[in-house]
C-alpha positions as CSV (number, residue, x, y, z in Angstrom):
1,M,-0.6,0.0,0.2
2,S,1.4,3.5,-1.1
3,N,1.4,5.9,0.8
4,K,-1.2,8.1,-0.4
5,D,-3.4,5.2,-0.1
6,I,-2.6,5.0,3.5
7,F,-3.8,8.8,3.7
8,R,-6.9,9.1,2.7
9,Y,-8.5,12.6,2.9
10,S,-11.7,15.1,1.9
11,V,-12.7,18.8,1.6
12,T,-16.4,19.7,3.0
13,E,-16.8,23.7,2.9
14,G,-13.2,24.1,4.7
15,V,-13.6,21.4,6.9
16,A,-10.6,18.8,5.8
17,V,-10.6,14.5,7.2
18,I,-7.6,13.5,6.4
19,T,-8.0,9.2,7.9
20,I,-4.6,7.1,8.6
21,E,-5.2,3.1,6.8
22,R,-2.3,0.7,7.8
23,P,-4.0,-1.9,9.2
24,P,-4.2,-3.9,11.2
25,L,-2.6,-1.2,14.1
26,N,-1.5,1.9,11.9
27,V,2.4,1.7,13.2
28,L,4.2,4.2,11.2
29,S,7.5,4.5,9.7
30,F,9.1,7.8,9.8
31,S,8.2,8.2,5.8
32,H,4.7,7.8,6.6
33,Y,5.2,11.1,9.8
34,H,6.8,12.8,7.0
35,E,3.8,11.7,4.5
36,L,1.5,12.6,7.3
37,C,2.6,16.0,8.5
38,N,3.0,17.6,4.6
39,K,-0.3,16.8,3.7
40,I,-1.2,18.8,6.8
41,L,0.6,21.8,6.2
42,E,-0.4,21.4,2.4
43,L,-4.1,21.0,2.8
44,I,-3.7,24.6,5.6
45,G,-1.0,25.8,2.8
46,R,-2.9,26.3,-0.4
47,K,-6.1,27.5,1.8
48,E,-8.1,24.5,0.8
49,A,-8.9,23.8,4.5
50,K,-10.1,26.3,7.6
51,V,-9.2,23.2,9.4
52,V,-7.6,19.6,9.0
53,I,-8.9,16.8,11.8
54,V,-7.1,13.4,11.4
55,T,-8.3,10.4,12.6
56,G,-7.3,6.9,11.8
57,S,-9.4,3.9,10.6
58,N,-10.7,0.2,12.2
59,K,-10.8,1.8,15.9
60,V,-7.3,2.4,15.9
61,F,-5.3,5.9,15.9
62,I,-1.5,5.4,15.4
63,S,0.3,2.5,17.3
64,G,3.2,4.2,17.3
65,L,6.7,4.6,15.5
66,D,7.8,0.8,13.4
67,I,9.6,-1.1,15.8
68,K,11.7,-2.3,12.4
69,E,12.9,1.3,11.9
70,I,13.5,1.6,15.3
71,N,16.0,-1.2,15.3
72,N,17.4,0.0,12.1
73,I,19.0,3.0,14.4
74,K,22.4,2.1,14.8
75,T,23.6,5.3,16.4
76,P,23.6,8.4,18.0
77,E,24.3,10.4,14.8
78,E,21.5,7.5,13.0
79,N,18.5,8.6,16.0
80,D,19.3,12.6,16.0
81,E,18.7,13.3,11.8
82,A,15.6,11.0,11.8
83,T,14.0,11.8,15.5
84,L,14.6,15.8,14.2
85,K,13.2,15.5,10.9
86,V,10.1,14.1,12.2
87,K,9.9,17.2,15.2
88,A,10.8,19.8,13.0
89,L,7.0,18.3,10.8
90,F,5.8,18.7,14.0
91,R,6.9,21.5,14.8
92,Q,5.5,23.3,11.6
93,I,2.3,22.0,12.8
94,E,2.1,23.9,15.9
95,N,2.6,26.6,15.1
96,L,0.2,26.6,12.3
97,S,-2.8,30.2,12.0
98,R,-5.0,27.7,11.3
99,P,-6.1,24.9,14.1
100,V,-5.7,20.8,12.8
101,I,-7.8,18.6,15.0
102,A,-6.9,15.3,16.4
103,A,-10.3,12.7,16.9
104,I,-8.1,10.0,18.6
105,N,-11.0,6.6,18.2
106,G,-8.3,3.7,19.3
107,N,-4.9,2.8,20.0
108,C,-2.7,5.8,20.2
109,F,1.1,5.0,21.1
110,G,4.1,7.1,21.2
111,G,4.6,8.8,18.2
112,G,0.8,8.7,17.6
113,L,0.2,10.7,20.8
114,E,3.6,13.1,20.4
115,L,2.3,13.7,17.0
116,T,-1.6,14.9,19.1
117,M,0.5,16.9,21.2
118,A,0.7,19.2,18.2
119,C,-2.0,19.6,17.1
120,H,-3.8,22.4,18.4
121,L,-7.1,20.6,20.1
122,R,-7.6,16.8,20.5
123,L,-11.6,14.4,21.2
124,A,-11.3,11.0,21.7
125,S,-13.0,7.8,22.0
126,R,-14.3,7.3,25.6
127,D,-12.4,3.8,25.2
128,A,-9.7,5.1,23.2
129,K,-5.9,3.9,24.6
130,L,-3.4,6.6,24.8
131,G,-0.3,6.1,25.9
132,L,3.9,6.7,25.8
133,P,5.2,3.1,26.4
134,E,9.4,3.7,25.0
135,I,10.8,2.9,28.4
136,N,9.2,-0.4,28.1
137,I,12.6,-0.8,26.1
138,A,14.7,1.2,27.4
139,A,13.6,4.4,25.5
140,I,12.6,7.6,26.1
141,P,9.5,9.6,24.0
142,T,11.5,11.0,20.9
143,F,8.8,13.5,19.0
144,G,9.1,15.5,21.0
145,G,7.1,14.5,24.0
146,T,9.0,14.4,27.1
147,Q,8.1,18.5,26.6
148,R,4.9,19.3,25.1
149,L,3.6,16.7,27.7
150,P,4.5,19.0,31.5
151,K,2.9,21.2,29.1
152,I,0.0,20.2,29.4
153,V,-0.9,18.6,32.1
154,G,2.3,19.6,34.1
155,K,4.9,17.8,35.3
156,A,4.4,14.9,37.6
157,K,1.5,13.7,36.0
158,A,4.0,13.5,33.2
159,L,6.6,11.8,34.4
160,E,4.0,9.3,36.2
161,L,2.8,8.4,32.6
162,I,6.0,9.2,30.7
163,L,7.7,6.6,33.6
164,T,5.8,4.1,33.8
165,G,4.5,4.1,29.8
166,R,1.1,2.3,31.3
167,H,-1.5,3.5,29.2
168,I,-4.9,5.8,30.0
169,S,-8.1,5.3,28.7
170,G,-10.0,8.3,26.3
171,E,-11.8,9.2,29.8
172,E,-8.8,9.4,31.6
173,A,-6.8,11.8,28.8
174,A,-9.9,13.7,29.6
175,S,-9.6,14.0,33.5
176,I,-6.4,15.4,33.1
177,G,-6.5,17.3,30.6
178,L,-4.8,15.8,27.2
179,V,-8.1,15.8,25.5
180,N,-10.1,18.9,24.8
181,E,-13.4,16.1,25.3
182,A,-14.0,12.3,25.5
183,C,-17.2,10.9,23.0
184,L,-19.0,7.7,22.8
185,P,-16.6,5.9,20.4
186,E,-19.5,6.1,17.6
187,E,-20.1,10.0,18.3
188,L,-16.3,10.9,18.1
189,L,-15.6,12.4,14.6
190,N,-19.3,14.4,14.2
191,R,-18.4,15.4,17.6
192,A,-15.1,16.0,15.8
193,V,-16.6,17.4,12.9
194,S,-18.9,19.9,14.6
195,L,-16.4,21.5,16.8
196,A,-14.6,22.2,13.5
197,R,-17.7,24.1,11.5
198,Q,-18.4,25.9,14.8
199,I,-14.7,26.7,13.4
200,V,-15.1,27.5,10.9
201,S,-18.1,30.0,10.9
202,K,-15.8,32.7,12.5
203,S,-14.0,35.0,10.6
204,I,-10.5,32.6,9.6
205,T,-8.6,36.3,10.6
206,A,-9.6,35.7,13.8
207,V,-8.8,32.3,14.0
208,E,-5.5,32.4,12.9
209,A,-4.8,35.4,15.2
210,A,-6.4,33.6,18.0
211,T,-4.4,30.2,17.7
212,Q,-0.9,32.1,16.8
213,A,-1.7,33.8,20.1
214,A,-2.5,30.7,22.4
215,T,0.0,29.5,21.1
216,K,2.6,30.8,21.2
217,A,1.3,32.1,24.9
218,L,3.2,28.7,26.8
219,E,6.8,29.6,25.1
220,L,6.4,34.1,26.1
221,D,7.2,35.7,28.7
222,I,3.3,37.5,30.2
223,E,4.6,40.9,28.9
224,T,5.7,39.7,25.3
225,G,2.6,37.7,24.5
226,C,0.4,40.1,25.8
227,T,2.7,43.0,23.3
228,L,1.9,40.5,21.0
229,E,-1.7,40.0,21.8
230,S,-2.4,44.0,21.3
231,H,0.1,43.2,17.9
232,L,-2.1,40.3,16.6
233,S,-5.9,42.1,17.8
234,S,-4.7,45.2,15.6
235,R,-4.5,43.9,12.7
236,L,-7.9,43.1,13.0
237,V,-9.3,46.9,13.7
238,G,-10.6,48.4,10.8
239,A,-10.2,45.2,8.7
240,C,-14.1,44.3,6.8
241,N,-14.6,40.7,8.9
242,M,-14.9,43.1,12.2
243,K,-16.2,45.6,11.0
244,E,-19.7,43.1,9.6
245,G,-19.2,41.3,12.8
246,L,-20.2,44.7,15.0
247,V,-22.5,46.1,13.1
248,A,-24.3,42.7,13.3
249,F,-24.0,42.0,17.1
250,L,-25.9,46.3,17.2
251,E,-28.6,44.2,14.4
252,K,-28.6,41.4,16.0
253,R,-28.4,39.2,13.7
254,S,-25.2,36.3,12.0
255,P,-22.1,38.5,10.6
256,I,-21.5,36.9,7.3
257,F,-17.5,36.9,6.7
258,K,-16.1,37.0,3.9
259,D,-12.9,34.6,3.4
260,Q,-9.7,36.0,3.8
């Protein structure tokens, strides 16, 4: 099966859905991660999608990096080269100004979970299994998991999950803030699409500004972050979409924003 066949996608009214299909467990190679990330970047880069949803097939999201690929790495230099390339792609996704939603519909381990942490929003089925099991083979997460997980759930809980390698359910993931919401399995994708459509209904320029500001908030000191927020907000002042939003509010009607 070619990479093209593995990553099926459709775009409807600004919402792109990418489905990962590499049976039986959606185990991905380094090149698969490259292809998936580049597809996300491409859909948003050419303005085809306002929101991208990534999900898996057959009740599996991503079961991690192909163990054969790990076994083929023989030197520290090879490991640096391979992992840094994936991390650079994850970083590009994290820095996108249009949101990416991970709809975690089943097993989500290792690199798969690390990918979702680079996404802007995460939903999971209640019975999904999430974890970073690298410690079990005397390794550590190497696609950014040790860096993003503490920022999402706090240092203590992150270390617990990383050092034990245990799996948690979608419900537990929601309870610790790792995912935004845990859904019934049969409702997960519809819920993700509904969330995406809510975002698409807003002014794209405001969505981009808000996404940029919130993403940078965890990296900047409060003074620098607030200055960035003002600069991003100032770009919206006087723009046609903001004018429309204000008029619509005063006229008590839904705004009609122009795509930009």
